[in-house]
C-alpha positions as CSV (number, residue, x, y, z in Angstrom):
1,Q,66.6,-6.8,-24.6
2,V,65.7,-8.9,-21.6
3,Q,62.4,-10.3,-20.5
4,L,61.7,-10.8,-16.8
5,V,59.2,-13.2,-15.2
6,E,58.6,-13.1,-11.4
7,S,57.2,-16.0,-9.4
8,G,56.9,-17.0,-5.7
9,G,54.4,-14.5,-4.5
10,G,51.4,-15.4,-2.4
11,L,49.9,-15.1,1.0
12,A,52.0,-15.2,4.2
13,Q,51.3,-14.5,7.9
14,A,53.1,-11.8,9.7
15,G,56.5,-13.1,10.9
16,G,56.6,-15.6,8.1
17,S,58.7,-15.9,5.0
18,L,58.4,-15.9,1.2
19,R,61.0,-16.3,-1.6
20,L,60.5,-14.5,-4.9
21,S,62.3,-15.5,-8.0
22,C,62.8,-13.6,-11.3
23,A,63.8,-15.5,-14.4
24,A,65.5,-13.5,-17.2
25,S,65.6,-14.4,-20.8
26,G,68.7,-14.0,-23.0
27,R,72.3,-14.8,-22.7
28,T,73.5,-11.5,-21.2
29,F,72.0,-11.7,-17.8
30,S,75.3,-11.0,-16.1
31,S,75.6,-7.7,-17.9
32,Y,72.7,-6.3,-15.9
33,V,72.4,-5.1,-12.4
34,M,69.1,-6.3,-10.9
35,G,66.6,-4.9,-8.5
36,W,63.4,-5.5,-6.7
37,F,60.7,-2.8,-6.4
38,R,57.2,-2.9,-4.9
39,Q,53.9,-1.0,-5.2
40,A,51.3,-1.1,-2.5
41,P,47.7,0.0,-3.2
42,G,47.4,3.7,-3.5
43,K,51.1,4.3,-3.2
44,E,53.9,4.9,-5.7
45,R,56.3,2.2,-6.7
46,E,59.3,2.1,-4.4
47,F,62.8,0.6,-4.5
48,V,63.3,-2.5,-2.3
49,A,66.7,-4.1,-3.0
50,G,69.5,-4.1,-5.6
51,I,72.4,-6.4,-6.6
52,S,75.4,-5.8,-8.7
53,W,76.4,-7.8,-11.8
54,R,78.1,-10.7,-10.0
55,G,76.3,-10.3,-6.7
56,S,79.3,-8.9,-4.8
57,S,77.4,-5.8,-3.8
58,T,73.9,-5.3,-2.5
59,Y,71.8,-2.6,-1.0
60,Y,68.4,-2.2,0.5
61,A,65.7,0.2,1.4
62,D,65.7,1.0,5.1
63,S,62.3,-0.5,5.5
64,V,63.5,-4.0,4.6
65,K,67.1,-3.9,5.7
66,G,67.9,-6.9,8.0
67,R,64.7,-8.8,6.9
68,F,65.1,-9.2,3.1
69,T,68.0,-10.7,1.2
70,V,68.6,-10.3,-2.5
71,S,70.8,-12.8,-4.4
72,R,71.4,-13.9,-8.0
73,D,72.5,-17.0,-9.8
74,N,74.0,-16.0,-13.2
75,A,74.2,-19.6,-14.3
76,K,70.4,-19.8,-14.0
77,N,69.7,-16.3,-15.2
78,T,67.7,-15.8,-12.0
79,V,67.6,-13.2,-9.2
80,Y,65.9,-13.9,-5.8
81,L,64.4,-12.0,-3.0
82,Q,64.2,-13.8,0.3
83,M,61.7,-12.1,2.5
84,D,61.8,-12.9,6.2
85,I,60.0,-11.5,9.3
86,L,57.3,-10.3,7.0
87,K,55.0,-7.5,8.1
88,P,51.5,-6.5,6.9
89,E,53.1,-3.3,5.4
90,D,55.1,-5.5,3.1
91,T,51.9,-6.2,1.2
92,A,52.4,-5.1,-2.4
93,V,53.0,-6.1,-6.0
94,Y,56.7,-6.9,-6.3
95,Y,58.5,-6.2,-9.5
96,C,61.8,-7.4,-10.8
97,A,63.9,-5.0,-12.8
98,A,67.1,-5.1,-14.9
99,D,69.4,-2.2,-15.7
100,S,72.5,-1.6,-17.8
101,P,74.1,1.5,-16.2
102,P,75.7,3.9,-18.6
103,Y,79.5,4.1,-18.5
104,G,80.7,6.1,-15.5
105,T,77.3,6.0,-13.7
106,S,76.9,4.6,-10.3
107,W,74.9,1.4,-10.6
108,T,73.0,2.1,-7.5
109,V,71.9,5.4,-8.9
110,S,71.1,4.0,-12.4
111,L,69.0,1.2,-10.9
112,R,66.6,3.7,-9.5
113,N,65.3,4.1,-13.1
114,P,65.8,0.6,-14.6
115,D,65.6,-0.3,-18.3
116,Y,63.4,-3.3,-18.0
117,W,60.5,-4.5,-15.7
118,G,58.8,-7.7,-15.0
119,Q,55.0,-8.0,-14.8
120,G,54.9,-8.2,-11.0
121,T,53.8,-10.8,-8.4
122,Q,51.4,-10.2,-5.6
123,V,52.6,-10.6,-2.0
124,T,50.0,-10.3,0.8
125,V,50.9,-10.5,4.5
126,S,48.1,-11.0,7.0
127,S,48.3,-9.9,10.6
């Protein structure tokens, strides 16, 4: 079991930056792949970025590729999402997620349906 708490959301102007953090409880943080998702008003929750157990591999939604960077610090049980060149369409509630992929399953596939979710943090980008 892992509990996730996001922070760092807020208001930013278009072209600006924000950095989200997600602190995880427990001693087995490094056993989870981590991801970020978002949900805009009236839309379904969508995948944003994912990172492997030790951070050696990452992948992104096309809409954020080149602008957002996901990273993790296993010593601090924390995953980050650096968001640069923000756009108004990035406005959403951002959720941190943790997943323990079943043996033999691609972690990028398994992360699309993660085991644990944080409570979310609001990001609003003004034009």
